[in-house]
N, C-alpha and C positions, 0 to 999 in steps of 0.2 A: 749458699754455696753456688759457685759459678759452674755451669754446664758448658764444657768446651765445645760440645757439638752445636750449641746454639750461638756461640761466639762468632761474630762475623770476621773477627780478626784471625781466627784459627783456620789453618789451611791443612787439610788431610793430605793433600798432594806432596807434602814434605816427607811423608812416610812411604811413598809409593816409588820404588826404584825406577820403574818405567817413566813416570812423570818427571822425576829428577833427571834421568837421561835425556828426555825430550827437551827440557830446559837448558841443559848443557849444550846439546846440539843446536838449539835456537841461538843461544848466546854466541857459540862459535861461528855460526853462519853470519850473524850480525857483525862480529868482529872482521870476518873475512870481507864482507861488503864494505865496511868502513875503510879497510885498507885497500879497497878497489882491486881485489884479487879474485880471479875466477876459480872455479873448482879445479880446473886443469892445472892452473899455476900453484894452487896450494898443494896439490898432489906432487908436482915436481919439487917444490920447496921443502916439503916435509918428508919426502921419500916414501909416502903412503900412496897406494894405488888409487887411480881415479874412482874406480868402483867403490873402494872402501870410504873415500871421502863423500861420495854421493850417497852411499847407504847410511853413513853417519848423519848426514844432514836430513835425509828424508825418513829414516826409520830409527834413528837413534841408537844404531847398533855398531859398536866398534870395539876392538880390543884395547886394553889399557895401554899397551906399548904404543899402538897407533895414536890413541888419543894424546899421549905425551908428546909424540912426534909432531902432531898437528898444533899442540899448544905451543911447542917451541917455535914452529914456523910463524905463529900468530903473535909471539911474544907474550904468552899468557901462562908461563910456568910458575909464577910466584904463587898463584892460588894453590897449587899442589903442595907447596911447602907448609901449608897450614893444615893440611889433612892429618888427622890422627895425632894432633899435638896434645900435650898435657893441658888439662883444664886449669885456668887461672884460679888462684887461691882468693876466696872471698873473706877469709878471716884467719886469725892466727890458729884457730882451732883446726882449720883444714890443713895447715902445715904440720901441726903436731900429730894429727890423725894419720897423715901420710907417712911420716917418720916412724910411727909405731906399727904401721902395717907392713907385713913382710912382703917384699917385692918378689913376684914369681919370675922365675927364669924361663919357664916353658909351661905349656898346657898339660893337663893330666890326661 
């Protein structure tokens, strides 16, 4: 039996929301620098305040709406279209199981 805690390939940070946010902020900053855009320019292009851009890059704190506005300014919105998509089928059994499962319209 494989113990995932001792697996060098297993990364617990994938399950830590703050670490995920830090990685997103780091990649956004890298993208901004690749495009040779200052924080002030990104703020102007995105419509997000300079303080929010700075806080995002330094503390990984930002609202979803502002994150989307920054992503639009950095031409990085494609990644958002893959969030919360349905899982790909691995077998015909997965397809038949989903068809037989009642689709919920709302939470209880």
